[in-house]
N, C-alpha and C positions, 0 to 999 in steps of 0.2 A: 503494499500499500504505499502511495505517495503522499498521503495525508491531503489537506484540502487545497488543492492546486488553485481552485478558484480565487483564493486570497492573493495569490502571486500574479494573476493575470492582469495586464495593465489596462485592458479595455472591456467595455461591456460586452461586445460582440464576442470576443474570444472567450469569456467566461460563460456566456450562455451557450455557445457552441460546444465548449468542452462539457458542460453539464449535460447536454443532450447526447453526446457521443458517449459519455460515461454511462448514462442510463441505458442506452442502446447496447452498449458492450455488456453491460450486466445482464440484459434480457437475452441477447444472443447466447451468452455463455450458460445461462440457466436452461435454455432450450436444449442444449446438448449435454447437460449434466444430470445427475440423478442424486437422490438421497439428500444427505446433509449439504453437499455442495450446491445443489440445485435450490434448496431453501435459503441458503445463504446469499446466493447471486440475486435471488428474487427479492430478498430483504434489502439489499443494497439498492436494487433498481427502484423499489418503492420509495426509498428515501430520497433518491435524486428525482424521481418522477413528482414527488411532493413539491419540490422546489419549483419546477416548471409549472405544475398546476397553479401554484400561487402567483407566479408571474403572469400567466394567463388570466387568472382571476382579477388581478390588479390591473388589467387593462393592456397588458403588453401583447399586441396583435402580432407581433413578429415570432412568437413562440407557439402559436396555436397549431401550425402544421406540425411542429415537433411533437406537441402533445398527441396529435392524432396518430402519428407514426409510432410512438411509444406505446399508445394504447392499443394499436393493432398488434404489436409484437407481445404484449402482455396477453391479449386475447389469444394469440397463437400458442403461447406458454400454458395457458389455462384450458386449451382445447375449445374455446369458444368461437367456432367458425363463423358464424353470422356476424358477431361483433368484430372479428378480425377483417371480414370483407368490408363492412361498413367503415370502420376506421381507416383502412387503406384507402378507399374511395374518397373519404373526407380529407385525408392527408394529400392526396393528389390534387383534389379540387382546390383546397386551401392554398397549397403552395403554389400552385398555378395562378390563381387569382391575385395573390400577393407578389408575385414576381420572383419567387425563390426557385429558379430553373434547376439548379444543382440539387435541391432537396425533393423537387418533383421527380428528378431522376432517380434518387435514391428511394423514394417511396414506390415507384414503379418497379425498381429492381427488387426490393424486398417482397413486394406483392407477387412478382413474377416467381421468386423462389418459394413463397408460400403456396400458390397455387400449383406449382409443379410438385411440391412435396405432397399435396393433397391428390395428385394424380390427374389433375386438371390441365392438361397440356395446352388446350386452346387458350384459356386465360393467362396461363403461365407464359406462354409464347407472346401473346399480345402484350403483356406488361413488360417483358424483357425487351421487345422491339421498341415500345414507346420509351423505355429507359435509355436504350442506345440512341434514339433520336434526341432526346434531351441532353444526353452526355455530348453528343456530336454538335448540337446547336451551342452548348456551353463551351466547346473547344477542347474537351478531354478526350482526345482520340486514343489514348492508351487504355482508358476505361472501355471504350467501345470495342477495342480489340480484345480486351480481357472477356467480355461478355459474348464474343463470338463463339 
């Protein structure tokens, strides 16, 4: 553990982005873990998710799409498929409306992986293709190559 890195980050954006990525990392780690490790990762994710929920509740519209992405991944972890689909769609819509192209790409990528894991190749491929288009538009060609 690195401690509370947010205290050392000089800008608000960096701190918010770090917090989002921290929660996402905990959730993805919990999805591939079991037993005590899974519970520990989920607990850490909840703590970080609580911060982002607070920021959104206090009117920070720039974190709403983060919240939807994290809620989708939490629903995946808990096996709540309907909630996962709804949250992925909300994350994609919100990031698109607010101009966060890179996060729209990430939401599509995560949704694609989710649908493929569920055995739904149609929606999995659709979201991966959308993700590639977003990454391409953003100028992240290496990520597009990685998704090929």
